[in-house]
C-alpha positions in Angstrom: 70.3 47.2 -29.1 71.2 49.3 -26.1 73.7 48.6 -23.4 71.0 47.2 -21.2 70.1 44.5 -23.7 73.4 43.7 -25.3 73.7 39.9 -24.9 77.1 40.3 -23.2 76.0 43.0 -20.8 75.8 42.1 -17.1 73.0 44.1 -15.6 72.7 44.5 -11.9 70.1 46.2 -9.6 70.8 49.8 -9.3 72.4 51.0 -6.0 69.4 53.3 -5.6 67.2 50.3 -5.1 67.1 47.1 -3.0 65.4 44.0 -4.4 63.7 41.8 -1.9 60.9 39.3 -1.6 58.0 40.9 0.3 55.9 38.2 2.0 53.1 40.6 2.7 52.9 41.5 -1.0 53.6 37.9 -2.1 55.9 39.5 -4.7 59.4 40.7 -5.4 59.7 44.5 -4.7 62.2 47.2 -5.4 62.6 49.4 -2.3 63.9 52.9 -2.4 63.9 55.7 0.1 60.6 57.2 -1.1 58.7 54.0 -1.5 58.4 50.7 -3.2 57.8 49.2 -6.7 55.9 45.9 -6.7 57.0 43.7 -9.5 54.9 41.2 -11.3 56.2 37.6 -11.4 58.0 37.8 -14.7 59.7 41.1 -13.7 60.7 39.7 -10.4 62.3 36.6 -11.9 64.3 38.7 -14.4 65.4 41.3 -11.7 66.5 38.7 -9.2 68.9 37.4 -11.9 70.4 40.8 -12.5 73.3 40.4 -10.1 76.1 41.9 -12.2 77.7 38.6 -12.8 75.4 37.1 -15.4 75.1 38.2 -19.0 71.8 38.9 -20.6 72.2 35.7 -22.6 72.8 33.8 -19.4 69.7 35.3 -17.7 67.6 34.3 -20.7 69.0 30.8 -20.7 68.4 30.4 -17.0 64.8 31.7 -17.3 64.1 29.4 -20.3 65.5 26.4 -18.3 63.7 27.3 -15.1 60.3 27.7 -16.7 60.6 25.2 -19.6 60.1 27.9 -22.1 61.9 29.1 -25.2 62.1 32.3 -27.2 62.2 34.6 -24.1 65.0 36.8 -25.4 62.8 39.5 -26.9 60.6 39.8 -23.8 63.6 39.9 -21.5 65.2 42.6 -23.7 62.1 44.7 -23.6 61.8 44.4 -19.9 65.5 45.3 -19.4 65.0 48.4 -21.6 62.1 49.5 -19.3 64.1 48.7 -16.2 67.0 50.8 -17.5 64.7 53.7 -18.4 63.3 53.5 -14.8 66.9 53.4 -13.5 66.2 50.0 -11.8 69.3 48.4 -13.3 72.8 49.4 -14.2 75.0 47.8 -16.8 
């Protein structure tokens, strides 16, 4: 388990990016000086909870409650690994 997915880590959107809802794209996007990354719905829901104050465990619990789902921890951890590799998040 890496720093990005440790259950007590508090990931936040990297300072290199700005997360915002883009009405024209009907999606959450990450903006950076050279362009934009359009996120799918799941990625957007995870990223908007990466505010630096919530632990990974809290993010998973919030997602499970919001969507009436369970067992999301592995999927969230995999996404956070990808997000960290892309430098979208900091922990």
